[in-house]
C-alpha positions in Angstrom: 167.4 140.0 219.1 164.1 141.9 219.6 162.9 143.3 223.0 159.6 141.9 222.6 161.1 138.3 222.1 159.5 136.3 225.1 162.3 134.1 224.8 165.2 136.5 225.0 166.5 135.6 228.4 166.4 131.9 227.4 168.3 132.6 224.3 171.0 134.6 226.1 171.1 131.6 228.9 171.5 129.2 226.0 174.2 131.0 224.2 176.4 131.5 227.6 176.0 128.0 228.7 176.1 125.9 225.5 178.3 125.5 222.4 176.4 124.7 219.2 175.9 122.1 218.0 175.2 120.2 221.1 173.2 117.7 222.7 170.5 119.5 224.9 168.6 117.8 227.5 164.8 118.6 227.5 162.5 117.6 230.5 158.7 118.0 231.0 155.9 116.7 232.8 152.4 116.2 231.6 149.1 114.5 232.7 149.1 110.6 232.4 146.3 111.0 229.9 145.6 109.7 226.2 145.5 113.3 225.1 149.0 114.0 226.5 150.4 110.7 225.1 148.9 111.6 221.6 150.4 115.0 221.7 153.5 113.7 222.4 153.5 111.4 219.3 152.9 114.2 217.2 155.6 116.3 219.0 158.2 113.7 218.4 157.7 113.6 214.7 158.6 117.2 214.4 162.1 117.2 215.5 164.8 115.2 213.8 167.6 114.3 216.3 165.1 114.2 219.4 165.5 110.8 221.4 163.4 110.0 224.4 165.8 108.8 227.0 163.5 108.3 230.0 159.8 108.1 230.9 158.6 108.0 234.4 155.1 107.8 236.0 154.5 109.7 239.3 153.9 107.6 242.4 150.2 108.5 242.1 150.3 107.5 238.5 148.6 110.9 237.5 151.8 112.5 236.0 154.1 111.5 233.3 157.6 112.7 233.3 159.6 112.7 230.0 163.3 113.4 229.4 164.8 113.9 225.8 168.1 114.4 224.4 168.1 116.8 221.3 170.9 117.2 218.7 170.6 120.9 218.4 172.5 122.8 215.9 171.6 126.2 217.1 170.0 128.4 220.0 167.0 128.8 217.6 166.4 125.0 217.3 166.1 124.7 221.1 163.7 127.8 221.4 161.7 125.9 218.7 161.7 122.9 220.7 160.4 124.8 223.7 157.7 126.6 221.8 156.4 123.3 220.5 156.7 121.7 223.9 154.4 124.6 225.3 151.8 123.6 222.7 151.3 120.0 224.1 147.9 119.2 225.4 147.8 118.5 229.1 151.4 119.8 229.7 151.9 120.6 233.3 155.4 121.9 233.7 158.6 122.2 231.7 161.8 121.6 233.8 
């Protein structure tokens, strides 16, 4: 593991708290916009084993919260999922 790996702490947390393969729960929030929804469609196509389990609008209707379960085979697969999540247009927050 490289010291310049921006996901080094996350990798350690994953390894200490999950035994792979496992089902990993992944949550994030974005703008309730066509751009975000389009990005999500492309995102979902990239990961076999990714299942959307919930979708909720905020009370104001401005934000969309999504929860997924991911059949992850390794720490690297979860890190890749997180990296791709950060590329979503109109992403606000990863939980």
